[in-house]
C-alpha positions as CSV (number, residue, x, y, z in Angstrom):
1,M,-56.2,-50.0,-56.5
2,N,-54.3,-47.5,-54.0
3,K,-55.6,-45.5,-51.1
4,E,-56.0,-42.4,-53.1
5,E,-58.1,-44.1,-55.9
6,A,-60.2,-45.8,-53.3
7,F,-60.7,-42.6,-51.4
8,N,-61.7,-40.6,-54.5
9,K,-64.4,-43.4,-55.6
10,I,-65.8,-43.5,-52.1
11,A,-65.9,-39.6,-51.9
12,D,-67.7,-39.4,-55.2
13,M,-70.3,-42.0,-53.8
14,V,-70.8,-40.0,-50.5
15,S,-71.2,-36.8,-52.6
16,D,-73.8,-38.4,-54.9
17,Q,-75.8,-40.3,-52.1
18,F,-75.6,-37.8,-49.5
19,D,-75.9,-34.6,-51.6
20,I,-72.8,-33.0,-50.2
21,D,-70.2,-31.0,-52.2
22,R,-67.4,-33.2,-53.2
23,S,-64.8,-30.6,-52.0
24,K,-66.0,-30.8,-48.5
25,I,-65.4,-34.6,-48.1
26,T,-62.4,-35.5,-46.0
27,G,-61.2,-38.7,-44.5
28,D,-62.4,-37.8,-41.2
29,L,-65.9,-37.2,-42.3
30,N,-68.4,-39.2,-40.0
31,F,-71.3,-40.8,-41.7
32,K,-73.7,-40.5,-38.7
33,N,-72.4,-37.2,-37.2
34,D,-71.4,-35.0,-40.0
35,L,-73.9,-36.5,-42.8
36,D,-76.8,-37.2,-40.6
37,A,-77.0,-40.6,-42.2
38,D,-80.0,-42.7,-40.9
39,S,-79.8,-46.4,-40.9
40,I,-81.5,-46.8,-44.4
41,D,-79.1,-44.2,-45.9
42,F,-76.1,-46.0,-44.4
43,V,-77.3,-49.5,-45.5
44,E,-77.7,-48.1,-49.1
45,F,-74.2,-46.8,-48.9
46,V,-72.8,-50.1,-47.7
47,L,-74.6,-51.9,-50.5
48,D,-73.1,-49.5,-53.0
49,L,-69.6,-50.1,-51.5
50,E,-70.1,-53.8,-51.9
51,D,-71.1,-53.4,-55.7
52,T,-68.5,-51.0,-56.4
53,F,-65.6,-52.8,-54.8
54,G,-66.8,-56.4,-54.9
55,A,-66.3,-56.9,-51.1
56,E,-68.8,-58.4,-49.0
57,I,-69.4,-56.4,-45.9
58,S,-71.1,-58.2,-42.9
59,D,-73.4,-56.2,-40.6
60,E,-70.8,-56.4,-37.9
61,D,-68.1,-55.0,-40.1
62,A,-70.5,-52.3,-41.4
63,E,-71.1,-51.1,-37.8
64,K,-67.4,-50.4,-37.6
65,L,-67.4,-48.1,-40.5
66,N,-67.8,-44.7,-39.1
67,T,-65.6,-42.4,-41.2
68,I,-64.6,-42.2,-44.9
69,N,-61.1,-43.4,-43.9
70,E,-62.3,-46.5,-42.3
71,A,-64.3,-47.4,-45.3
72,V,-61.3,-46.8,-47.6
73,D,-59.2,-49.0,-45.3
74,F,-61.9,-51.8,-45.3
75,V,-62.3,-52.0,-49.0
76,L,-58.6,-52.0,-49.6
77,K,-58.0,-54.8,-46.9
78,H,-61.0,-56.8,-48.5
79,Q,-60.5,-56.6,-52.3
């Protein structure tokens, strides 16, 4: 999987979970600041990432995922 494919999958997940128009999702979108994701929303998103990409994400690593691009880079690195 390349970066564009990973971005598109993650963007689709974010669009569904956070009810945001898919066309407004960019790599710099911040989960907490731009989406107002609370801790429960974010944990659910991380669990979806794990299921979708087959990567285990520790709590420590999850705390470092602030933007869409950071999530994309993480899953590509840990596939």
